[in-house]
C-alpha positions in Angstrom: 87.2 -104.0 -31.0 85.9 -103.5 -27.4 85.8 -99.8 -28.0 83.8 -100.3 -31.2 81.3 -102.6 -29.5 81.0 -100.1 -26.7 80.2 -97.3 -29.1 77.6 -99.5 -30.8 75.9 -100.2 -27.4 75.9 -96.5 -26.5 74.4 -95.7 -29.9 71.7 -98.3 -29.5 71.0 -97.1 -25.9 70.5 -93.5 -27.2 68.2 -94.8 -29.9 66.0 -96.8 -27.5 66.0 -94.1 -24.8 65.1 -91.3 -27.2 61.9 -89.9 -25.6 61.3 -87.5 -28.5 61.2 -90.4 -31.0 58.7 -92.3 -28.7 56.6 -89.2 -28.4 56.4 -88.7 -32.2 55.6 -92.4 -32.7 52.7 -92.3 -30.3 51.5 -89.0 -31.6 51.4 -90.4 -35.2 49.7 -93.6 -34.1 47.1 -91.5 -32.2 46.6 -89.4 -35.3 46.1 -92.5 -37.4 43.4 -93.8 -35.0 41.7 -90.4 -34.7 41.5 -90.3 -38.5 38.4 -92.5 -38.3 36.2 -90.2 -36.2 37.7 -87.1 -37.7 36.7 -88.2 -41.2 33.1 -87.7 -40.3 33.4 -84.1 -39.2 36.2 -82.6 -41.2 35.2 -80.9 -44.5 35.7 -83.0 -47.6 37.5 -80.0 -49.2 40.6 -80.7 -47.1 41.1 -83.9 -49.0 40.5 -82.6 -52.5 43.2 -82.8 -55.2 45.8 -80.1 -54.5 44.0 -79.5 -51.2 45.4 -79.0 -47.7 46.2 -82.7 -46.9 47.6 -83.5 -50.3 49.9 -80.5 -50.1 51.2 -81.6 -46.7 51.8 -85.1 -48.1 53.8 -83.6 -51.0 55.9 -81.5 -48.7 56.6 -84.5 -46.4 57.6 -86.6 -49.4 59.9 -83.9 -50.8 61.5 -83.4 -47.4 62.0 -87.1 -47.1 63.8 -87.3 -50.4 66.0 -84.2 -49.6 66.8 -85.7 -46.1 67.8 -89.0 -47.8 70.1 -87.2 -50.3 71.7 -85.2 -47.5 72.3 -88.4 -45.5 73.8 -90.1 -48.5 76.2 -87.2 -49.0 77.1 -86.8 -45.3 77.6 -90.6 -44.9 79.5 -91.0 -48.2 81.8 -94.0 -48.0 79.9 -95.7 -45.2 78.0 -99.0 -45.5 74.7 -97.1 -45.1 75.1 -94.5 -47.8 73.7 -96.7 -50.6 70.5 -97.2 -48.5 69.9 -93.5 -48.6 70.3 -93.3 -52.4 67.7 -96.1 -52.6 65.4 -94.3 -50.2 65.7 -91.1 -52.2 64.3 -92.8 -55.3 61.4 -94.4 -53.3 60.6 -90.9 -51.9 60.7 -89.6 -55.5 58.4 -92.3 -56.7 55.9 -91.6 -53.9 56.0 -87.9 -54.7 55.4 -88.5 -58.4 52.4 -90.6 -57.6 50.9 -88.1 -55.2 51.3 -85.4 -57.8 49.8 -87.6 -60.5 53.1 -87.5 -62.3 52.7 -83.8 -62.9 49.0 -83.6 -63.7 48.4 -81.9 -60.3 50.0 -78.8 -61.7 47.4 -78.6 -64.5 43.8 -77.3 -64.2 41.3 -79.9 -63.0 39.2 -81.6 -65.7 35.9 -81.4 -63.9 34.2 -81.4 -60.5 33.2 -84.8 -59.3 31.6 -86.2 -56.1 35.1 -86.5 -54.6 36.0 -82.9 -55.6 38.1 -81.6 -58.5 39.2 -84.3 -60.9 42.7 -84.6 -62.3 44.2 -87.3 -64.4 47.7 -88.2 -65.5 46.2 -89.6 -68.7 46.2 -86.2 -70.2 50.0 -86.0 -70.0 51.8 -86.6 -73.2 54.6 -88.4 -71.5 52.3 -90.6 -69.4 53.2 -93.9 -71.3 56.8 -93.4 -70.3 56.1 -93.1 -66.6 56.0 -96.9 -66.0 59.3 -97.3 -67.8 61.0 -94.6 -65.8 59.6 -96.0 -62.5 60.7 -99.5 -63.6 64.2 -98.2 -64.3 64.3 -96.6 -60.9 63.3 -99.9 -59.3 66.0 -101.8 -61.2 68.6 -99.2 -60.2 67.5 -99.6 -56.5 67.8 -103.4 -56.8 71.3 -103.0 -58.4 72.5 -100.7 -55.6 71.0 -103.0 -53.0 72.8 -106.1 -54.3 76.0 -104.3 -55.5 76.7 -102.7 -52.1 75.5 -105.6 -50.0 72.8 -103.5 -48.2 71.1 -106.6 -46.9 74.2 -108.1 -45.2 76.0 -104.9 -44.3 73.0 -102.7 -43.2 69.7 -104.5 -42.7 71.1 -107.6 -40.9 73.2 -105.3 -38.6 70.1 -103.2 -37.8 68.2 -106.3 -37.0 71.0 -107.7 -34.9 71.3 -104.5 -32.9 67.6 -104.2 -32.6 67.7 -100.8 -34.2 65.0 -101.1 -36.8 62.2 -98.5 -36.2 59.5 -101.1 -36.1 56.9 -98.8 -34.5 57.2 -96.2 -37.2 57.3 -98.7 -40.0 54.3 -100.5 -38.7 52.4 -97.3 -38.5 53.3 -96.6 -42.1 52.2 -100.0 -43.3 48.9 -99.8 -41.3 48.2 -96.4 -42.9 48.8 -97.7 -46.4 46.5 -100.7 -45.8 43.7 -98.4 -44.5 44.3 -96.0 -47.5 44.0 -98.9 -50.0 40.8 -100.1 -48.4 39.5 -96.5 -48.4 40.1 -96.4 -52.2 37.9 -99.5 -52.6 40.8 -101.9 -53.4 41.1 -103.8 -50.2 39.2 -106.4 -48.2 37.1 -103.9 -46.1 34.6 -101.7 -48.0 35.1 -98.5 -46.1 33.2 -96.5 -48.6 30.0 -98.1 -47.3 30.7 -96.8 -43.8 32.0 -93.3 -44.6 30.2 -92.6 -47.9 31.7 -89.5 -49.6 33.8 -88.7 -46.5 35.9 -91.8 -47.1 38.2 -89.6 -49.2 39.0 -87.6 -46.0 39.9 -90.8 -44.2 42.1 -91.9 -47.2 44.1 -88.6 -47.2 44.3 -88.3 -43.4 45.8 -91.8 -43.0 48.2 -91.3 -45.9 49.4 -88.0 -44.3 50.2 -89.7 -41.0 51.6 -92.7 -42.8 54.1 -90.6 -44.8 55.1 -88.8 -41.6 55.7 -92.1 -39.9 57.9 -93.1 -42.8 59.8 -89.8 -42.5 60.3 -90.5 -38.8 61.6 -94.0 -39.4 64.2 -92.6 -41.8 65.2 -89.9 -39.4 65.7 -92.5 -36.6 67.8 -94.7 -38.9 69.9 -91.8 -40.2 70.8 -90.8 -36.7 71.5 -94.4 -35.7 73.8 -95.4 -38.6 75.8 -92.2 -38.4 77.6 -93.8 -35.5 78.8 -96.6 -37.8 81.1 -94.4 -39.8 83.8 -94.6 -37.1 83.8 -98.4 -37.4 84.5 -98.5 -41.1 
């Protein structure tokens, strides 16, 4: 028991003393903040559908899903393994959304003020998307409850102060800014940035997804040390 607690403390110490993790956290936060002035000077084409920023987002989401699947396989039999299966489905849902559920692979419909226009409404299977996503969500809820993820993983992470709060907060902030940039939030950013608001939206989403990837990376490293305690 003493040895187990000692390993936990050492693991926690490595987590909190990880200078590389701190460096990436601050770099992503700086990127999020700099997104505001950069949005005025960067070309709008960077944020077009299937453009540079959207491609970076798609790659980040794909890598996040692959990393979650690899973690689930490597930590098979551990308390944390179900968390990575759940995470992989969330990454997949985010990726599907960014790719307009497949419409991104089709020619654009027209050129609008925000650049090339694509729409998932042209997809013959579009009505089924909500049912598939709903089924994925139900599966995640089942795994979460069935494997006691809240009690066995989340509570333990909180107790050991191992949740990557910084990275998760950056992700949430990025999504809030993105939502407002789309015109759905409480701040009308489109009045401030005009047509360049799309650059802001894609920039903050890019940094937000990177922050989420970083949070997962930190957690995968941390919970790997739990396997010896099971």
